[in-house]
MIDRENLUM-198723 format. One record per residue: residue number from 0; x, y, z of N, C-alpha, C in turn; residue in three letters. Coordinates in steps of 0.1 Angstrom, whole numbers, plus 5000, padded with zeros to 4 digits. Layout:
<sites>
<NUM; <X; Y; Z>; <X; Y; Z>; <X; Y; Z>; ALA>;
...
</sites>
This chain:
<sites>
<0; <4416; 0633; 2082>; <4423; 0642; 2072>; <4412; 0646; 2061>; UNK>;
<1; <4410; 0659; 2059>; <4400; 0663; 2049>; <4406; 0662; 2035>; UNK>;
<2; <4398; 0663; 2025>; <4402; 0661; 2011>; <4413; 0671; 2007>; UNK>;
<3; <4412; 0684; 2012>; <4423; 0693; 2008>; <4436; 0689; 2014>; UNK>;
<4; <4437; 0684; 2026>; <4449; 0680; 2032>; <4455; 0668; 2024>; UNK>;
<5; <4446; 0659; 2019>; <4451; 0648; 2011>; <4457; 0653; 1998>; UNK>;
<6; <4451; 0662; 1992>; <4456; 0668; 1979>; <4470; 0674; 1982>; UNK>;
<7; <4471; 0682; 1992>; <4483; 0689; 1996>; <4494; 0679; 1998>; UNK>;
<8; <4491; 0668; 2004>; <4501; 0657; 2008>; <4507; 0651; 1995>; UNK>;
<9; <4499; 0650; 1984>; <4504; 0643; 1973>; <4508; 0653; 1961>; UNK>;
<10; <4505; 0666; 1963>; <4508; 0675; 1952>; <4523; 0678; 1951>; UNK>;
<11; <4529; 0676; 1939>; <4544; 0679; 1938>; <4546; 0694; 1939>; UNK>;
<12; <4558; 0698; 1942>; <4561; 0712; 1943>; <4559; 0719; 1929>; UNK>;
<13; <4557; 0732; 1929>; <4554; 0740; 1917>; <4565; 0738; 1907>; UNK>;
<14; <4578; 0737; 1911>; <4589; 0736; 1902>; <4588; 0723; 1894>; UNK>;
<15; <4584; 0712; 1901>; <4583; 0699; 1894>; <4571; 0699; 1885>; UNK>;
<16; <4560; 0706; 1888>; <4549; 0707; 1879>; <4553; 0715; 1867>; UNK>;
<17; <4561; 0726; 1868>; <4565; 0733; 1857>; <4575; 0725; 1848>; UNK>;
<18; <4583; 0717; 1854>; <4592; 0708; 1847>; <4584; 0698; 1839>; UNK>;
<19; <4574; 0693; 1845>; <4565; 0683; 1838>; <4558; 0689; 1826>; UNK>;
<20; <4553; 0701; 1828>; <4547; 0709; 1817>; <4556; 0711; 1806>; UNK>;
<21; <4569; 0714; 1809>; <4579; 0716; 1798>; <4581; 0703; 1791>; UNK>;
<22; <4582; 0692; 1799>; <4584; 0679; 1793>; <4573; 0676; 1783>; UNK>;
<23; <4560; 0678; 1787>; <4549; 0675; 1778>; <4549; 0684; 1766>; UNK>;
<24; <4554; 0696; 1767>; <4554; 0706; 1756>; <4562; 0700; 1744>; UNK>;
<25; <4573; 0692; 1748>; <4581; 0686; 1737>; <4573; 0677; 1729>; UNK>;
<26; <4563; 0670; 1734>; <4554; 0661; 1727>; <4544; 0669; 1719>; UNK>;
<27; <4543; 0682; 1720>; <4533; 0690; 1714>; <4535; 0694; 1699>; UNK>;
<28; <4544; 0687; 1693>; <4547; 0691; 1679>; <4547; 0678; 1670>; UNK>;
<29; <4539; 0678; 1660>; <4537; 0666; 1652>; <4550; 0661; 1645>; UNK>;
<30; <4559; 0671; 1641>; <4572; 0667; 1636>; <4580; 0659; 1646>; UNK>;
<31; <4581; 0664; 1658>; <4588; 0657; 1668>; <4582; 0643; 1671>; UNK>;
<32; <4569; 0642; 1671>; <4563; 0629; 1673>; <4566; 0619; 1662>; UNK>;
<33; <4567; 0624; 1650>; <4570; 0616; 1638>; <4585; 0611; 1640>; UNK>;
<34; <4594; 0619; 1644>; <4608; 0615; 1647>; <4608; 0605; 1657>; UNK>;
<35; <4601; 0607; 1669>; <4601; 0597; 1679>; <4596; 0584; 1675>; UNK>;
<36; <4585; 0585; 1668>; <4578; 0572; 1663>; <4588; 0565; 1654>; UNK>;
<37; <4594; 0571; 1645>; <4604; 0565; 1636>; <4615; 0559; 1643>; UNK>;
<38; <4620; 0565; 1654>; <4631; 0560; 1661>; <4628; 0548; 1669>; UNK>;
<39; <4615; 0545; 1672>; <4611; 0533; 1679>; <4612; 0521; 1670>; UNK>;
<40; <4614; 0523; 1658>; <4616; 0512; 1649>; <4630; 0509; 1645>; UNK>;
<41; <4639; 0517; 1651>; <4653; 0514; 1649>; <4661; 0527; 1650>; UNK>;
<42; <4674; 0526; 1653>; <4683; 0537; 1654>; <4685; 0542; 1640>; UNK>;
<43; <4685; 0556; 1638>; <4686; 0562; 1625>; <4695; 0575; 1626>; UNK>;
<44; <4701; 0578; 1615>; <4708; 0590; 1614>; <4699; 0601; 1608>; UNK>;
<45; <4703; 0614; 1609>; <4695; 0625; 1604>; <4691; 0623; 1590>; UNK>;
<46; <4700; 0620; 1581>; <4696; 0619; 1567>; <4686; 0608; 1564>; UNK>;
<47; <4687; 0596; 1571>; <4677; 0586; 1570>; <4663; 0590; 1575>; UNK>;
<48; <4664; 0597; 1587>; <4651; 0602; 1592>; <4645; 0612; 1583>; UNK>;
<49; <4652; 0621; 1577>; <4647; 0631; 1568>; <4641; 0624; 1556>; UNK>;
<50; <4648; 0614; 1550>; <4643; 0607; 1539>; <4630; 0600; 1542>; UNK>;
<51; <4629; 0592; 1553>; <4617; 0585; 1556>; <4606; 0593; 1560>; UNK>;
<52; <4608; 0605; 1566>; <4597; 0614; 1570>; <4593; 0624; 1560>; UNK>;
<53; <4601; 0625; 1549>; <4598; 0636; 1539>; <4601; 0650; 1545>; UNK>;
<54; <4611; 0651; 1553>; <4614; 0664; 1559>; <4629; 0667; 1554>; UNK>;
<55; <4632; 0680; 1555>; <4646; 0684; 1552>; <4655; 0680; 1563>; UNK>;
<56; <4668; 0679; 1560>; <4678; 0676; 1570>; <4678; 0686; 1581>; UNK>;
<57; <4678; 0699; 1577>; <4678; 0710; 1588>; <4666; 0709; 1597>; UNK>;
<58; <4654; 0706; 1591>; <4642; 0705; 1600>; <4643; 0693; 1609>; UNK>;
<59; <4648; 0682; 1605>; <4650; 0670; 1614>; <4660; 0673; 1624>; UNK>;
<60; <4671; 0680; 1621>; <4682; 0683; 1630>; <4676; 0692; 1641>; UNK>;
<61; <4668; 0702; 1637>; <4662; 0711; 1647>; <4653; 0703; 1657>; UNK>;
<62; <4645; 0694; 1652>; <4636; 0687; 1661>; <4644; 0677; 1670>; UNK>;
<63; <4655; 0672; 1665>; <4664; 0663; 1673>; <4670; 0671; 1684>; UNK>;
<64; <4674; 0683; 1681>; <4680; 0692; 1691>; <4671; 0694; 1703>; UNK>;
<65; <4658; 0696; 1700>; <4648; 0698; 1710>; <4646; 0685; 1718>; UNK>;
<66; <4646; 0674; 1711>; <4644; 0661; 1717>; <4656; 0658; 1726>; UNK>;
<67; <4668; 0661; 1722>; <4680; 0659; 1730>; <4679; 0667; 1742>; UNK>;
<68; <4675; 0680; 1741>; <4674; 0689; 1753>; <4664; 0684; 1762>; UNK>;
<69; <4653; 0677; 1757>; <4643; 0672; 1766>; <4647; 0658; 1771>; UNK>;
<70; <4659; 0653; 1768>; <4663; 0640; 1773>; <4655; 0629; 1768>; UNK>;
<71; <4649; 0630; 1755>; <4641; 0620; 1750>; <4648; 0611; 1739>; UNK>;
<72; <4659; 0616; 1734>; <4667; 0608; 1725>; <4681; 0608; 1730>; UNK>;
<73; <4689; 0598; 1726>; <4703; 0597; 1728>; <4710; 0595; 1715>; UNK>;
<74; <4723; 0597; 1715>; <4731; 0597; 1703>; <4742; 0587; 1705>; UNK>;
<75; <4747; 0582; 1693>; <4758; 0573; 1692>; <4765; 0577; 1679>; UNK>;
<76; <4778; 0580; 1681>; <4786; 0583; 1669>; <4793; 0571; 1663>; UNK>;
<77; <4792; 0570; 1650>; <4799; 0560; 1642>; <4806; 0567; 1630>; UNK>;
<78; <4819; 0569; 1631>; <4826; 0577; 1621>; <4821; 0591; 1621>; UNK>;
<79; <4816; 0595; 1609>; <4811; 0609; 1607>; <4796; 0609; 1610>; UNK>;
<80; <4790; 0598; 1612>; <4775; 0597; 1614>; <4772; 0597; 1629>; UNK>;
<81; <4761; 0604; 1632>; <4755; 0603; 1645>; <4742; 0596; 1644>; UNK>;
<82; <4740; 0586; 1652>; <4728; 0578; 1652>; <4719; 0582; 1664>; UNK>;
<83; <4706; 0582; 1662>; <4697; 0586; 1673>; <4688; 0574; 1676>; UNK>;
<84; <4685; 0574; 1689>; <4675; 0564; 1694>; <4668; 0570; 1706>; UNK>;
<85; <4657; 0564; 1710>; <4650; 0568; 1722>; <4659; 0567; 1734>; UNK>;
<86; <4657; 0577; 1743>; <4666; 0577; 1755>; <4664; 0565; 1764>; UNK>;
<87; <4651; 0560; 1764>; <4648; 0549; 1773>; <4634; 0544; 1769>; UNK>;
<88; <4630; 0533; 1775>; <4617; 0527; 1772>; <4605; 0536; 1776>; UNK>;
<89; <4607; 0545; 1785>; <4596; 0554; 1789>; <4591; 0562; 1777>; UNK>;
<90; <4599; 0566; 1768>; <4595; 0574; 1757>; <4585; 0566; 1748>; UNK>;
<91; <4588; 0553; 1745>; <4579; 0545; 1738>; <4566; 0543; 1746>; UNK>;
<92; <4567; 0541; 1759>; <4555; 0539; 1767>; <4546; 0551; 1766>; UNK>;
<93; <4551; 0563; 1767>; <4544; 0575; 1766>; <4536; 0576; 1753>; UNK>;
<94; <4544; 0573; 1742>; <4537; 0574; 1729>; <4527; 0563; 1727>; UNK>;
<95; <4529; 0551; 1732>; <4520; 0540; 1731>; <4507; 0544; 1739>; UNK>;
<96; <4509; 0549; 1751>; <4497; 0552; 1759>; <4489; 0564; 1753>; UNK>;
<97; <4496; 0573; 1747>; <4489; 0584; 1740>; <4481; 0579; 1729>; UNK>;
<98; <4487; 0570; 1721>; <4480; 0565; 1709>; <4468; 0556; 1714>; UNK>;
<99; <4470; 0548; 1725>; <4459; 0540; 1730>; <4448; 0549; 1735>; UNK>;
<100; <4451; 0560; 1741>; <4441; 0569; 1746>; <4433; 0575; 1734>; UNK>;
<101; <4440; 0579; 1723>; <4434; 0585; 1711>; <4425; 0575; 1704>; UNK>;
<102; <4428; 0562; 1705>; <4420; 0552; 1698>; <4408; 0546; 1706>; UNK>;
<103; <4407; 0551; 1718>; <4395; 0547; 1726>; <4382; 0554; 1722>; UNK>;
</sites>
């Protein structure tokens, strides 16, 4: 089997590559990265995130909407408050690996 056949055998379909590119685009904003980083230290509501990050509540809400659409955060309602947390351990691993790469 030549090298091109090997590449073709492991190359995901174009649709999956596009989906992966969209996934990584979500990480391409420093405000969203700050939100994700903060959420790895505990579940927080929008107002607490805004306070800790020095952002407005509407700005944080906007970033959380994008993170929810990307399936990177999940929500839990308690009374009138909605609490946010990472969707799963993969999100933290991605951030940790990115930071590790930057620090090399």
